[in-house]
Backbone bond lengths (Angstrom), bond angles and torsions (degrees), N, CA, C in turn:
res aa  C-N    CA-C-N  psi(-1)  N-CA   C-N-CA  omega(-1)  CA-C   N-CA-C  phi
1 M - - - 1.445 - - 1.527 108.52 -
2 K 1.309 116.68 117.62 1.454 121.75 178.93 1.515 109.58 -83.82
3 K 1.329 115.57 130.26 1.463 120.24 179.39 1.522 109.99 -99.21
4 R 1.314 114.57 152.86 1.459 122.54 178.38 1.533 109.99 -68.88
5 I 1.317 116.99 140.22 1.468 121.07 175.98 1.520 108.42 -75.25
6 R 1.337 115.77 125.26 1.468 120.76 178.17 1.515 109.20 -94.18
7 T 1.312 117.09 135.74 1.452 122.10 176.95 1.521 107.99 -99.97
8 L 1.329 116.22 121.37 1.461 122.35 -179.32 1.523 109.33 -110.83
9 P 1.327 117.07 161.44 1.467 119.21 176.28 1.533 110.15 -57.77
10 S 1.301 115.26 151.41 1.466 120.34 179.64 1.524 111.30 -61.09
11 V 1.322 115.59 149.60 1.452 121.39 172.69 1.513 107.58 -104.88
12 S 1.327 116.73 156.28 1.455 118.50 178.44 1.523 108.37 -74.77
13 G 1.293 116.76 128.97 1.459 120.89 -178.61 1.524 111.40 83.22
14 R 1.306 114.04 179.84 1.460 121.80 -177.26 1.527 110.14 -86.64
15 L 1.316 117.45 134.35 1.452 122.32 177.68 1.523 108.26 -96.62
16 D 1.328 116.85 114.39 1.449 122.12 -179.60 1.521 110.29 -97.43
17 T 1.319 116.68 165.29 1.456 122.28 175.92 1.518 109.41 -56.04
18 G 1.333 116.39 132.04 1.459 120.53 177.99 1.508 111.47 154.98
19 P 1.336 115.69 -178.88 1.462 119.17 179.29 1.531 110.37 -67.06
20 V 1.332 115.21 143.76 1.460 120.10 -178.74 1.526 108.58 -149.96
21 Q 1.334 115.38 151.22 1.459 120.74 175.98 1.515 107.59 -137.23
22 F 1.332 116.35 130.80 1.457 121.73 177.84 1.517 108.13 -104.19
23 G 1.315 116.05 114.58 1.461 120.88 179.10 1.512 111.74 54.24
24 S 1.330 116.72 -129.80 1.464 120.67 -177.66 1.528 111.99 -95.31
25 D 1.342 117.09 6.52 1.462 120.49 177.93 1.534 109.24 -68.29
26 A 1.329 116.51 159.23 1.462 121.11 178.77 1.531 109.83 -64.25
27 P 1.340 116.98 145.84 1.468 119.34 177.04 1.523 111.00 -62.04
28 G 1.304 115.86 153.17 1.454 122.49 176.00 1.512 109.33 -146.15
29 V 1.308 116.93 -170.53 1.458 122.04 178.76 1.523 108.11 -119.09
30 Y 1.316 115.27 128.73 1.457 121.23 175.49 1.519 107.67 -98.92
31 L 1.328 117.00 128.00 1.459 122.33 175.58 1.515 108.36 -115.62
32 K 1.322 116.41 121.32 1.460 119.90 173.24 1.523 107.52 -65.69
33 A 1.318 116.96 152.12 1.462 121.69 -175.42 1.525 112.00 -54.18
34 E 1.334 117.78 -43.93 1.463 119.13 -177.86 1.531 111.70 -65.81
35 D 1.331 117.24 -34.16 1.470 120.45 177.26 1.523 110.74 -72.05
36 A 1.340 117.04 -40.85 1.466 120.94 178.26 1.525 110.12 -60.87
37 F 1.328 117.05 -42.78 1.463 120.84 179.11 1.530 110.34 -64.81
38 A 1.329 116.68 -41.88 1.467 119.93 179.39 1.526 110.68 -62.36
39 Y 1.330 117.31 -44.64 1.470 120.17 178.64 1.526 111.15 -65.02
40 A 1.330 118.07 -39.62 1.466 120.70 178.11 1.527 110.46 -61.44
41 T 1.328 116.46 -40.03 1.463 121.16 178.19 1.523 110.83 -64.79
42 I 1.336 116.65 -42.09 1.465 121.70 178.94 1.525 110.41 -63.67
43 I 1.327 116.85 -44.88 1.471 120.30 179.72 1.530 109.83 -59.97
44 E 1.311 116.10 -42.77 1.459 119.58 178.03 1.532 110.76 -60.96
45 R 1.350 116.80 -41.62 1.474 120.10 178.76 1.519 111.37 -62.69
46 V 1.329 116.90 -42.82 1.468 120.18 -179.33 1.524 110.18 -64.77
47 L 1.321 116.81 -43.26 1.453 119.83 -179.62 1.527 111.16 -64.87
48 T 1.334 116.75 -27.25 1.454 121.43 178.72 1.517 111.55 -85.09
49 D 1.339 116.48 -39.21 1.468 121.51 -175.00 1.522 109.53 -139.47
50 V 1.318 116.57 89.12 1.465 121.75 -175.25 1.528 111.77 -61.85
51 A 1.321 118.29 -20.41 1.461 121.35 -178.62 1.535 112.36 -81.75
52 D 1.317 119.13 1.24 1.467 123.00 -177.76 1.531 109.52 -76.25
53 S 1.335 116.87 97.09 1.470 121.08 -173.79 1.524 112.85 -66.40
54 E 1.326 118.30 -33.02 1.467 120.80 177.64 1.529 110.05 -65.12
55 A 1.319 116.49 -42.30 1.462 120.50 178.58 1.523 110.73 -66.84
56 L 1.340 116.92 -39.38 1.470 119.80 178.20 1.524 110.97 -62.56
57 E 1.318 117.96 -40.22 1.465 120.91 178.68 1.525 110.65 -65.75
58 S 1.319 117.89 -37.71 1.459 120.84 176.43 1.519 111.23 -64.50
59 L 1.339 117.20 -37.74 1.460 119.93 176.22 1.515 111.36 -66.39
60 R 1.322 117.32 -36.60 1.474 119.65 175.53 1.522 110.18 -62.73
61 S 1.328 116.71 -38.10 1.462 121.26 177.22 1.528 110.37 -63.84
62 L 1.327 117.21 -42.45 1.465 121.23 176.78 1.521 110.38 -63.46
63 E 1.329 117.30 -41.08 1.462 121.27 177.85 1.531 110.15 -57.94
64 R 1.327 117.22 -46.55 1.478 121.09 179.74 1.527 110.63 -63.81
65 L 1.337 117.03 -40.16 1.461 120.63 178.90 1.526 110.87 -61.97
66 L 1.323 116.80 -47.66 1.461 119.85 -179.41 1.521 111.32 -64.51
67 Q 1.337 117.35 -36.85 1.458 120.81 178.89 1.528 111.70 -69.94
68 S 1.331 117.57 -22.49 1.469 120.58 -177.21 1.521 112.08 -65.39
69 A 1.327 117.96 -18.08 1.467 121.05 179.75 1.522 112.65 -88.02
70 L 1.342 117.58 -8.05 1.465 119.52 -179.90 1.520 111.26 -68.15
71 T 1.304 116.31 133.52 1.455 120.99 173.85 1.528 108.38 -95.18
72 R 1.315 116.71 170.29 1.472 119.47 175.97 1.521 110.82 -59.77
73 R 1.333 116.72 -36.90 1.469 121.00 178.12 1.523 109.83 -62.44
74 D 1.342 116.53 -45.48 1.462 120.55 178.82 1.525 110.42 -59.74
75 Q 1.321 116.36 -44.44 1.458 120.21 -178.72 1.522 110.58 -62.99
76 G 1.343 117.52 -37.93 1.455 120.90 176.71 1.520 111.61 -62.41
77 L 1.335 116.22 -41.22 1.466 120.15 177.87 1.524 110.81 -65.42
78 L 1.328 116.76 -42.31 1.464 120.46 179.62 1.524 111.23 -64.43
79 N 1.330 116.28 -42.93 1.466 119.77 179.33 1.526 110.35 -60.41
80 G 1.334 116.20 -34.79 1.463 120.46 -179.75 1.523 113.67 -65.54
81 I 1.340 116.61 -21.70 1.463 119.27 178.24 1.524 111.96 -110.57
82 G 1.329 116.32 13.87 1.462 120.57 174.69 1.515 115.28 82.01
83 V 1.331 117.86 24.54 1.460 122.08 178.86 1.525 108.25 -119.43
84 S 1.326 116.86 133.95 1.462 120.04 175.65 1.511 108.66 -108.53
85 A 1.330 116.93 166.35 1.461 121.33 177.77 1.518 110.33 -68.58
86 N 1.312 117.50 -13.25 1.465 120.76 -179.94 1.514 112.68 -103.31
87 G 1.305 118.14 14.45 1.459 120.37 178.16 1.508 111.20 137.91
88 F 1.291 116.00 -168.46 1.459 121.13 -176.66 1.509 111.37 -97.60
89 G 1.338 114.11 154.57 1.455 120.28 174.78 1.500 114.42 73.65
90 S 1.339 117.12 49.16 1.465 120.46 179.80 1.517 111.88 -62.70
């Protein structure tokens, strides 16, 4: 499901790929377009060739990036349903 691109007010300085929080909203991860495209390409490579170690390492990097937005509250909720920040079935 493709979501609509939301336009937000400018932030001071350049916003790079990484965890971000706007006001009191929950933290999330911002991916610059070039990084999103690179990760999409890597995911496609892994799905095509699971033995591609460079692609697997890039996916591990994406996993760490996505986990960087988890708050302690989020982790508590995940633990309650048996999911850890390091994978499933904690």
